[in-house]
PQR file with spaces between the fields and no chain letter, atoms N, CA, C, O and H, PARSE charges and radii, in Angstrom:
ATOM       1  N    MET     1      68.209   64.111  -40.255 -0.4000 1.5000
ATOM       2  CA   MET     1      69.171   63.054  -39.927 -0.0000 2.0000
ATOM       3  C    MET     1      68.963   61.854  -40.832  0.5500 1.7000
ATOM       4  O    MET     1      68.131   61.001  -40.521 -0.5500 1.4000
ATOM       5  N    PRO     2      69.679   61.755  -41.931 -0.5600 1.5000
ATOM       6  CA   PRO     2      69.555   60.651  -42.881  0.2800 2.0000
ATOM       7  C    PRO     2      69.817   59.290  -42.231  0.5500 1.7000
ATOM       8  O    PRO     2      69.161   58.306  -42.571 -0.5500 1.4000
ATOM       9  N    GLU     3      70.770   59.231  -41.301 -0.4000 1.5000
ATOM      10  CA   GLU     3      71.117   57.956  -40.667 -0.0000 2.0000
ATOM      11  C    GLU     3      69.979   57.405  -39.824  0.5500 1.7000
ATOM      12  O    GLU     3      69.896   56.198  -39.596 -0.5500 1.4000
ATOM      13  H    GLU     3      71.303   60.031  -41.026  0.4000 1.0000
ATOM      14  N    ALA     4      69.105   58.284  -39.362 -0.4000 1.5000
ATOM      15  CA   ALA     4      67.985   57.860  -38.525 -0.0000 2.0000
ATOM      16  C    ALA     4      67.018   56.964  -39.299  0.5500 1.7000
ATOM      17  O    ALA     4      66.359   56.103  -38.717 -0.5500 1.4000
ATOM      18  H    ALA     4      69.172   59.264  -39.547  0.4000 1.0000
ATOM      19  N    ALA     5      66.939   57.171  -40.601 -0.4000 1.5000
ATOM      20  CA   ALA     5      66.017   56.384  -41.431 -0.0000 2.0000
ATOM      21  C    ALA     5      66.447   54.919  -41.515  0.5500 1.7000
ATOM      22  O    ALA     5      65.635   54.038  -41.797 -0.5500 1.4000
ATOM      23  H    ALA     5      67.475   57.870  -41.074  0.4000 1.0000
ATOM      24  N    ARG     6      67.736   54.673  -41.268 -0.4000 1.5000
ATOM      25  CA   ARG     6      68.237   53.299  -41.363 -0.0000 2.0000
ATOM      26  C    ARG     6      68.093   52.527  -40.054  0.5500 1.7000
ATOM      27  O    ARG     6      68.339   51.322  -40.003 -0.5500 1.4000
ATOM      28  H    ARG     6      68.396   55.389  -41.039  0.4000 1.0000
ATOM      29  N    LEU     7      67.689   53.238  -38.989 -0.4000 1.5000
ATOM      30  CA   LEU     7      67.533   52.585  -37.697 -0.0000 2.0000
ATOM      31  C    LEU     7      66.228   51.811  -37.643  0.5500 1.7000
ATOM      32  O    LEU     7      65.286   52.111  -38.376 -0.5500 1.4000
ATOM      33  H    LEU     7      67.489   54.217  -39.030  0.4000 1.0000
ATOM      34  N    PRO     8      66.176   50.793  -36.753 -0.5600 1.5000
ATOM      35  CA   PRO     8      64.938   50.017  -36.585  0.2800 2.0000
ATOM      36  C    PRO     8      63.792   50.921  -36.135  0.5500 1.7000
ATOM      37  O    PRO     8      64.017   52.012  -35.610 -0.5500 1.4000
ATOM      38  N    THR     9      62.566   50.455  -36.348 -0.4000 1.5000
ATOM      39  CA   THR     9      61.404   51.267  -35.993 -0.0000 2.0000
ATOM      40  C    THR     9      61.077   51.159  -34.509  0.5500 1.7000
ATOM      41  O    THR     9      60.224   51.893  -34.007 -0.5500 1.4000
ATOM      42  H    THR     9      62.383   49.569  -36.775  0.4000 1.0000
ATOM      43  N    ARG    10      61.740   50.259  -33.808 -0.4000 1.5000
ATOM      44  CA   ARG    10      61.466   50.110  -32.375 -0.0000 2.0000
ATOM      45  C    ARG    10      61.979   51.330  -31.611  0.5500 1.7000
ATOM      46  O    ARG    10      62.924   51.988  -32.045 -0.5500 1.4000
ATOM      47  H    ARG    10      62.432   49.663  -34.216  0.4000 1.0000
ATOM      48  N    PRO    11      61.347   51.630  -30.463 -0.5600 1.5000
ATOM      49  CA   PRO    11      61.748   52.784  -29.657  0.2800 2.0000
ATOM      50  C    PRO    11      63.221   52.683  -29.258  0.5500 1.7000
ATOM      51  O    PRO    11      63.679   51.617  -28.847 -0.5500 1.4000
ATOM      52  N    PRO    12      63.963   53.783  -29.375 -0.5600 1.5000
ATOM      53  CA   PRO    12      65.376   53.783  -29.026  0.2800 2.0000
ATOM      54  C    PRO    12      65.590   53.567  -27.534  0.5500 1.7000
ATOM      55  O    PRO    12      64.776   53.989  -26.713 -0.5500 1.4000
ATOM      56  N    GLY    13      66.685   52.911  -27.191 -0.4000 1.5000
ATOM      57  CA   GLY    13      66.989   52.659  -25.786 -0.0000 2.0000
ATOM      58  C    GLY    13      67.605   53.876  -25.130  0.5500 1.7000
ATOM      59  O    GLY    13      67.951   54.844  -25.808 -0.5500 1.4000
ATOM      60  H    GLY    13      67.347   52.568  -27.857  0.4000 1.0000
ATOM      61  N    ARG    14      67.745   53.833  -23.817 -0.4000 1.5000
ATOM      62  CA   ARG    14      68.325   54.972  -23.101 -0.0000 2.0000
ATOM      63  C    ARG    14      69.742   55.247  -23.571  0.5500 1.7000
ATOM      64  O    ARG    14      70.161   56.400  -23.671 -0.5500 1.4000
ATOM      65  H    ARG    14      67.464   53.046  -23.267  0.4000 1.0000
ATOM      66  N    SER    15      70.472   54.185  -23.859 -0.4000 1.5000
ATOM      67  CA   SER    15      71.855   54.354  -24.302 -0.0000 2.0000
ATOM      68  C    SER    15      71.913   55.108  -25.627  0.5500 1.7000
ATOM      69  O    SER    15      72.810   55.919  -25.857 -0.5500 1.4000
ATOM      70  H    SER    15      70.132   53.248  -23.778  0.4000 1.0000
ATOM      71  N    TYR    16      70.939   54.826  -26.494 -0.4000 1.5000
ATOM      72  CA   TYR    16      70.878   55.500  -27.793 -0.0000 2.0000
ATOM      73  C    TYR    16      70.574   56.980  -27.602  0.5500 1.7000
ATOM      74  O    TYR    16      71.187   57.839  -28.236 -0.5500 1.4000
ATOM      75  H    TYR    16      70.210   54.168  -26.307  0.4000 1.0000
ATOM      76  N    VAL    17      69.614   57.268  -26.717 -0.4000 1.5000
ATOM      77  CA   VAL    17      69.237   58.653  -26.446 -0.0000 2.0000
ATOM      78  C    VAL    17      70.415   59.414  -25.869  0.5500 1.7000
ATOM      79  O    VAL    17      70.676   60.554  -26.251 -0.5500 1.4000
ATOM      80  H    VAL    17      69.116   56.570  -26.202  0.4000 1.0000
ATOM      81  N    ARG    18      71.129   58.775  -24.941 -0.4000 1.5000
ATOM      82  CA   ARG    18      72.283   59.431  -24.315 -0.0000 2.0000
ATOM      83  C    ARG    18      73.363   59.685  -25.345  0.5500 1.7000
ATOM      84  O    ARG    18      74.034   60.717  -25.314 -0.5500 1.4000
ATOM      85  H    ARG    18      70.916   57.848  -24.631  0.4000 1.0000
ATOM      86  N    LEU    19      73.530   58.735  -26.263 -0.4000 1.5000
ATOM      87  CA   LEU    19      74.548   58.884  -27.306 -0.0000 2.0000
ATOM      88  C    LEU    19      74.205   60.061  -28.210  0.5500 1.7000
ATOM      89  O    LEU    19      75.065   60.880  -28.532 -0.5500 1.4000
ATOM      90  H    LEU    19      72.985   57.897  -26.288  0.4000 1.0000
ATOM      91  N    MET    20      72.941   60.136  -28.614 -0.4000 1.5000
ATOM      92  CA   MET    20      72.514   61.236  -29.489 -0.0000 2.0000
ATOM      93  C    MET    20      72.685   62.576  -28.777  0.5500 1.7000
ATOM      94  O    MET    20      73.138   63.548  -29.381 -0.5500 1.4000
ATOM      95  H    MET    20      72.242   59.471  -28.352  0.4000 1.0000
ATOM      96  N    CYS    21      72.326   62.630  -27.500 -0.4000 1.5000
ATOM      97  CA   CYS    21      72.464   63.863  -26.733 -0.0000 2.0000
ATOM      98  C    CYS    21      73.930   64.245  -26.619  0.5500 1.7000
ATOM      99  O    CYS    21      74.280   65.422  -26.712 -0.5500 1.4000
ATOM     100  H    CYS    21      71.958   61.840  -27.009  0.4000 1.0000
ATOM     101  N    HIS    22      74.781   63.257  -26.419 -0.4000 1.5000
ATOM     102  CA   HIS    22      76.212   63.510  -26.290 -0.0000 2.0000
ATOM     103  C    HIS    22      76.778   64.073  -27.584  0.5500 1.7000
ATOM     104  O    HIS    22      77.537   65.042  -27.572 -0.5500 1.4000
ATOM     105  H    HIS    22      74.496   62.301  -26.344  0.4000 1.0000
ATOM     106  N    LEU    23      76.404   63.461  -28.693 -0.4000 1.5000
ATOM     107  CA   LEU    23      76.892   63.920  -29.988 -0.0000 2.0000
ATOM     108  C    LEU    23      76.346   65.306  -30.306  0.5500 1.7000
ATOM     109  O    LEU    23      77.044   66.138  -30.885 -0.5500 1.4000
ATOM     110  H    LEU    23      75.788   62.674  -28.703  0.4000 1.0000
ATOM     111  N    TYR    24      75.091   65.549  -29.921 -0.4000 1.5000
ATOM     112  CA   TYR    24      74.471   66.848  -30.183 -0.0000 2.0000
ATOM     113  C    TYR    24      75.185   67.955  -29.413  0.5500 1.7000
ATOM     114  O    TYR    24      75.524   68.996  -29.976 -0.5500 1.4000
ATOM     115  H    TYR    24      74.524   64.873  -29.450  0.4000 1.0000
ATOM     116  N    HIS    25      75.408   67.724  -28.134 -0.4000 1.5000
ATOM     117  CA   HIS    25      76.071   68.738  -27.315 -0.0000 2.0000
ATOM     118  C    HIS    25      77.513   68.935  -27.754  0.5500 1.7000
ATOM     119  O    HIS    25      78.050   70.040  -27.679 -0.5500 1.4000
ATOM     120  H    HIS    25      75.133   66.879  -27.677  0.4000 1.0000
ATOM     121  N    ARG    26      78.140   67.845  -28.218 -0.4000 1.5000
ATOM     122  CA   ARG    26      79.521   67.938  -28.684 -0.0000 2.0000
ATOM     123  C    ARG    26      79.575   68.803  -29.946  0.5500 1.7000
ATOM     124  O    ARG    26      80.482   69.618  -30.118 -0.5500 1.4000
ATOM     125  H    ARG    26      77.703   66.948  -28.279  0.4000 1.0000
ATOM     126  N    LYS    27      78.595   68.613  -30.817 -0.4000 1.5000
ATOM     127  CA   LYS    27      78.520   69.395  -32.053 -0.0000 2.0000
ATOM     128  C    LYS    27      78.275   70.861  -31.729  0.5500 1.7000
ATOM     129  O    LYS    27      78.856   71.751  -32.349 -0.5500 1.4000
ATOM     130  H    LYS    27      77.858   67.952  -30.678  0.4000 1.0000
ATOM     131  N    GLU    28      77.407   71.102  -30.748 -0.4000 1.5000
ATOM     132  CA   GLU    28      77.089   72.463  -30.334 -0.0000 2.0000
ATOM     133  C    GLU    28      78.342   73.166  -29.816  0.5500 1.7000
ATOM     134  O    GLU    28      78.572   74.336  -30.119 -0.5500 1.4000
ATOM     135  H    GLU    28      76.934   70.379  -30.244  0.4000 1.0000
ATOM     136  N    SER    29      79.147   72.452  -29.037 -0.4000 1.5000
ATOM     137  CA   SER    29      80.351   73.047  -28.461 -0.0000 2.0000
ATOM     138  C    SER    29      81.407   73.312  -29.533  0.5500 1.7000
ATOM     139  O    SER    29      82.190   74.256  -29.427 -0.5500 1.4000
ATOM     140  H    SER    29      78.960   71.501  -28.791  0.4000 1.0000
ATOM     141  N    GLU    30      81.420   72.470  -30.563 -0.4000 1.5000
ATOM     142  CA   GLU    30      82.407   72.640  -31.636 -0.0000 2.0000
ATOM     143  C    GLU    30      82.099   73.872  -32.476  0.5500 1.7000
ATOM     144  O    GLU    30      83.009   74.568  -32.925 -0.5500 1.4000
ATOM     145  H    GLU    30      80.784   71.703  -30.650  0.4000 1.0000
ATOM     146  N    THR    31      80.811   74.140  -32.688 -0.4000 1.5000
ATOM     147  CA   THR    31      80.418   75.276  -33.516 -0.0000 2.0000
ATOM     148  C    THR    31      80.511   76.583  -32.745  0.5500 1.7000
ATOM     149  O    THR    31      80.537   77.654  -33.351 -0.5500 1.4000
ATOM     150  H    THR    31      80.071   73.575  -32.323  0.4000 1.0000
ATOM     151  N    ASP    32      80.561   76.515  -31.424 -0.4000 1.5000
ATOM     152  CA   ASP    32      80.614   77.713  -30.605 -0.0000 2.0000
ATOM     153  C    ASP    32      81.997   78.368  -30.669  0.5500 1.7000
ATOM     154  O    ASP    32      82.223   79.398  -30.034 -0.5500 1.4000
ATOM     155  H    ASP    32      80.540   75.645  -30.931  0.4000 1.0000
């Protein structure tokens, strides 16, 4: 994930984790 390198070094918030999970599952469903 190239975009991850541009993020701050601080621990991601719950909203960020939920967003990543949402995008991941969405990508999974698109490829299925």
